[in-house]
C-alpha positions as CSV (number, residue, x, y, z in Angstrom):
1,R,0.3,0.1,0.0
2,S,1.6,3.5,-0.8
3,H,0.4,6.9,-1.1
4,P,1.7,10.1,-3.0
5,A,4.8,11.7,-1.5
6,G,4.1,15.2,-0.8
7,P,6.8,17.1,0.1
8,P,6.6,16.8,4.0
9,D,6.3,13.3,3.6
10,R,9.7,13.3,1.2
11,M,10.8,15.4,4.3
12,L,10.1,12.9,6.5
13,R,11.8,10.2,4.4
14,S,15.1,11.6,4.2
15,L,15.4,10.4,7.6
16,V,14.4,8.5,10.1
17,L,16.2,8.1,13.4
18,V,15.1,5.4,16.0
19,G,16.3,5.5,19.4
20,V,16.9,2.0,20.8
21,L,16.5,0.2,24.3
22,S,18.8,1.2,27.4
23,A,21.1,-1.3,28.8
24,A,19.1,-2.2,31.8
25,S,16.0,-2.5,30.3
26,A,16.7,-3.8,26.6
27,F,14.4,-6.9,26.5
28,S,12.9,-6.4,30.3
29,F,9.7,-4.4,29.0
30,A,5.8,-5.7,29.8
31,P,3.8,-7.5,27.0
32,A,2.6,-4.6,24.4
33,T,3.3,-2.9,20.7
34,P,5.9,-0.7,20.1
35,S,4.6,2.9,18.6
36,L,5.7,5.9,16.9
37,R,4.7,9.4,17.3
38,S,5.4,12.1,15.4
39,T,6.0,15.8,17.0
40,R,7.6,18.7,15.6
41,Q,11.3,18.1,16.7
42,G,11.0,14.7,14.6
43,V,10.2,11.3,14.8
44,S,10.5,9.2,18.2
45,A,9.8,5.5,18.5
46,R,8.6,4.1,21.4
47,L,8.5,0.2,22.2
48,P,7.5,-0.6,25.9
49,T,9.7,0.9,27.3
50,H,11.2,4.5,26.9
51,V,12.6,5.2,23.7
52,T,14.0,8.3,21.6
53,A,15.1,9.7,18.2
54,R,18.7,10.9,18.9
55,A,20.5,13.1,16.5
56,P,23.3,11.6,15.1
57,R,27.4,12.7,16.4
58,G,30.3,11.8,14.4
59,L,30.5,9.6,11.5
60,G,29.2,11.9,9.2
61,L,25.2,11.6,9.4
62,R,23.1,14.9,9.1
63,M,19.7,14.8,10.3
64,K,17.3,17.4,8.5
65,I,13.9,17.9,10.3
66,P,10.7,18.4,9.3
67,E,8.6,21.4,10.7
68,D,5.6,20.1,10.1
69,L,4.1,16.0,10.4
70,T,0.6,16.7,10.4
71,D,0.2,16.0,6.8
72,A,-3.0,14.1,5.9
73,G,-0.9,11.6,4.0
74,R,1.1,10.6,6.5
75,R,1.4,7.0,7.5
76,E,0.0,6.2,10.7
77,L,0.9,3.1,12.9
78,R,-2.6,3.1,14.8
79,D,-3.5,0.6,11.5
80,L,-0.2,-2.0,12.4
81,E,-1.5,-2.2,16.1
82,G,-2.5,-5.8,16.7
83,K,-1.1,-7.2,14.1
84,W,2.2,-9.1,13.3
85,K,1.5,-11.4,16.5
86,N,2.6,-14.4,14.7
87,V,6.6,-14.0,13.6
88,C,8.9,-16.1,12.0
89,V,12.7,-15.7,12.6
90,L,15.3,-17.1,10.6
91,G,18.3,-16.9,12.3
92,G,17.2,-17.1,15.5
93,S,19.7,-19.3,17.5
94,K,22.8,-16.7,17.7
95,G,23.8,-13.3,17.2
96,V,20.8,-10.3,16.7
97,G,18.4,-13.1,15.7
98,R,18.6,-14.3,18.8
99,E,17.9,-11.0,20.5
100,V,15.3,-10.5,18.2
101,V,13.8,-14.0,19.5
102,N,14.4,-12.4,23.2
103,G,13.1,-9.3,22.4
104,L,8.9,-10.6,20.6
105,S,9.0,-13.4,23.5
106,A,9.0,-10.4,26.1
107,M,6.5,-8.4,23.9
108,G,4.1,-11.7,24.2
109,V,4.8,-12.5,20.2
110,N,4.3,-15.9,19.6
111,V,7.7,-16.3,17.6
112,V,8.9,-20.1,15.2
113,A,12.5,-20.0,15.1
114,L,14.4,-22.0,12.4
115,V,17.5,-24.0,14.3
116,R,19.9,-26.8,13.2
117,S,21.0,-28.7,16.6
118,E,18.4,-29.8,19.4
119,E,20.6,-28.1,21.6
120,S,19.8,-24.4,20.2
121,K,16.2,-25.8,19.9
122,A,16.2,-27.0,23.3
123,E,17.5,-23.2,24.5
124,L,15.0,-21.3,22.5
125,E,11.9,-23.0,23.9
126,K,12.7,-22.2,27.6
127,L,11.3,-18.2,26.7
128,P,7.6,-18.3,26.6
129,G,5.4,-18.2,23.6
130,V,8.9,-19.6,21.3
131,K,8.5,-22.8,18.9
132,A,12.1,-23.7,18.2
133,V,11.9,-25.9,14.8
134,L,14.9,-28.2,13.5
135,G,16.0,-27.8,10.1
136,D,18.1,-26.1,7.4
137,A,17.1,-22.7,5.7
138,M,19.2,-23.7,2.5
139,E,16.1,-26.3,2.3
140,A,12.8,-24.7,0.4
141,S,10.2,-26.8,2.3
142,D,12.0,-26.2,6.2
143,V,11.6,-22.4,5.3
144,I,7.8,-23.4,4.5
145,G,7.2,-25.4,7.2
146,V,8.3,-22.7,9.4
147,L,6.9,-19.2,7.7
148,D,3.7,-21.0,7.6
149,G,0.8,-19.5,9.6
150,C,2.9,-16.7,10.4
151,D,2.1,-13.1,9.5
152,A,5.6,-11.7,9.8
153,A,9.3,-12.4,8.8
154,V,12.3,-11.7,10.3
155,S,15.3,-12.9,8.7
156,T,19.3,-12.4,10.4
157,L,20.6,-15.3,8.0
158,G,24.1,-15.0,7.3
159,G,27.8,-17.0,6.7
160,A,28.3,-20.3,5.1
161,T,27.0,-23.8,4.9
162,G,30.2,-25.8,2.7
163,E,30.6,-23.8,-0.2
164,V,27.1,-22.0,-0.5
165,N,26.8,-18.5,1.3
166,I,23.5,-18.9,2.8
167,D,23.0,-15.0,2.5
168,Y,21.6,-15.5,-0.9
169,K,20.0,-19.2,-0.9
170,G,18.5,-18.7,2.7
171,N,16.9,-15.4,2.4
172,M,15.8,-16.1,-1.2
173,N,13.9,-19.0,0.6
174,M,12.1,-17.0,2.7
175,I,11.6,-14.2,0.0
176,E,9.7,-16.2,-2.5
177,N,7.6,-18.0,-0.2
178,A,6.7,-15.5,2.2
179,G,3.7,-13.7,0.1
180,I,2.0,-17.3,-1.1
181,L,2.2,-18.4,2.3
182,G,0.1,-15.1,3.8
183,V,3.6,-13.2,5.5
184,T,2.8,-9.9,5.0
185,R,5.3,-8.3,6.8
186,V,9.0,-8.9,6.1
187,V,12.6,-6.9,7.8
188,L,15.9,-8.1,6.0
189,V,18.9,-7.6,8.2
190,T,22.1,-7.8,5.5
191,S,25.2,-5.3,6.4
192,V,26.6,-2.2,5.2
193,G,28.2,-2.5,2.0
194,C,25.2,-4.2,0.3
195,G,23.9,-2.6,-2.5
196,D,23.8,1.3,-2.8
197,S,25.4,1.3,0.7
198,K,28.5,-0.3,-1.2
199,D,31.2,3.0,-0.5
200,A,30.0,3.6,2.8
201,I,32.9,1.3,3.8
202,P,36.7,1.1,2.3
203,E,37.5,-1.0,-0.8
204,T,40.2,-3.2,0.8
205,V,37.3,-4.3,3.4
206,Y,34.0,-4.7,0.7
207,E,37.0,-6.8,-1.1
208,A,37.4,-8.9,1.7
209,L,33.8,-9.5,2.3
210,K,32.3,-9.7,-1.3
211,S,31.4,-12.9,-1.0
212,A,28.9,-12.5,1.8
213,L,28.1,-8.8,0.7
214,V,27.5,-9.3,-3.4
215,D,24.5,-12.5,-2.2
216,K,23.2,-9.9,0.7
217,T,22.7,-7.9,-2.6
218,K,20.9,-9.6,-4.2
219,A,18.7,-11.3,-1.9
220,E,17.7,-7.2,-0.9
221,N,17.4,-6.9,-4.6
222,L,14.7,-10.0,-4.7
223,L,13.0,-8.7,-2.0
224,L,12.3,-5.5,-3.5
225,K,11.4,-7.1,-6.7
226,Y,8.7,-9.5,-4.9
227,Y,7.7,-7.2,-2.5
228,T,6.1,-3.9,-4.4
229,N,2.6,-4.7,-2.8
230,T,4.0,-5.3,0.6
231,D,5.4,-4.2,3.6
232,Y,9.2,-4.3,3.8
233,T,12.4,-3.2,5.9
234,I,16.1,-3.6,4.8
235,I,17.9,-2.7,7.7
236,R,22.0,-2.8,6.9
237,P,24.3,-2.7,10.2
238,G,27.4,-1.5,10.5
239,G,30.1,-3.7,11.9
240,L,28.8,-5.7,15.2
241,V,30.1,-5.6,18.5
242,T,29.0,-8.0,21.5
243,A,28.4,-5.7,24.6
244,P,25.3,-4.2,26.2
245,S,22.7,-1.8,24.5
246,T,23.8,1.7,24.4
247,G,20.6,3.3,23.6
248,K,22.5,5.7,20.9
249,A,22.1,3.2,17.8
250,I,19.9,4.9,15.0
251,L,18.6,4.2,11.6
252,T,19.5,6.5,8.9
253,E,18.3,6.6,5.7
254,D,22.5,7.8,4.9
255,K,23.9,5.4,2.0
256,K,27.6,6.6,3.5
257,A,27.0,5.8,7.5
258,A,29.3,3.1,8.5
259,G,30.6,2.2,11.7
260,K,30.2,0.0,14.9
261,I,26.8,-1.2,16.6
262,N,25.7,-3.7,19.3
263,R,24.0,-6.6,18.5
264,A,21.7,-5.7,21.3
265,D,21.0,-2.5,19.8
266,V,20.4,-3.6,16.0
267,S,17.7,-6.4,17.3
268,A,16.0,-3.5,19.2
269,L,16.3,-1.4,16.3
270,V,14.9,-4.4,14.1
271,L,11.7,-4.6,16.6
272,S,10.8,-0.9,16.7
273,A,11.0,-0.7,12.9
274,M,8.8,-3.9,11.9
275,Y,6.3,-2.2,14.0
276,S,6.3,0.8,12.3
277,K,4.4,2.3,9.5
278,K,6.6,5.3,8.8
279,C,9.7,2.2,8.3
280,S,7.7,0.2,5.4
281,K,9.2,-0.1,2.2
282,M,12.5,1.6,3.6
283,I,15.9,1.0,3.8
284,F,18.1,1.8,6.5
285,T,21.7,1.6,8.0
286,A,22.0,1.4,11.5
287,V,24.9,2.4,13.2
288,D,25.9,3.9,16.7
289,P,27.8,7.4,16.8
290,S,28.3,6.9,20.5
291,L,30.4,4.0,19.6
292,S,32.8,6.3,17.2
293,E,33.6,8.4,19.6
294,G,37.0,8.7,20.7
295,M,37.9,7.3,17.4
């Protein structure tokens, strides 16, 4: 679903900043649906704990604050409230994906996660509302099995199985089957350096990661092709760090933004974006300007 983009809407699309949860309460919030509110100062995203939009610092990020966010064509979140109650997570056994599963479980959402080991299955099913299914994202039938019955999907797939990168084939299995099975919201987590963000990273880094970045870009392009009439969001994190949330990470449309970001913060941004109508059919870079301070 789309609407004509008026001047205020284009200004809003120029940069959406979403704050994240603080380290102490990253996933301890009570079950509730995240929401956005528009103010004259910008866009503030609220998960069940307080979230604040922050102006970017360092990394050359720029924010243009729209003076008026009350245009009649502006997308609102209220028509999404109550949706996305059954979410499939691919890549949910570790890293960002595991943080996403933790967060959805804490929100009272039903989660179906595809995992490759009994150990991961047992671990995830300790969480309320989480069902873990043994399978392989490289097998279309396994992905179809976990997507069926879900209304939203999040993929953080990455890495290689043997000589084949899962970055494309695993995500392809999700993208090509999601719409057929009734999944109407997709959040795809890829990486800085994909698509039109290639110039955000040094050429030496791109060459070192080229195989994965090319496959992730192919997955992005496939999603853009198949989901022209459906809600999607693509999030490209910078360099991933395992540490507590700083509460200072942001989403930006700046294609040259790069830097570090904690996995917990990426997860919080994913959850906020998934429930935000303002993030529909958007591609963002996720970075934490505070981690560049002093560099």
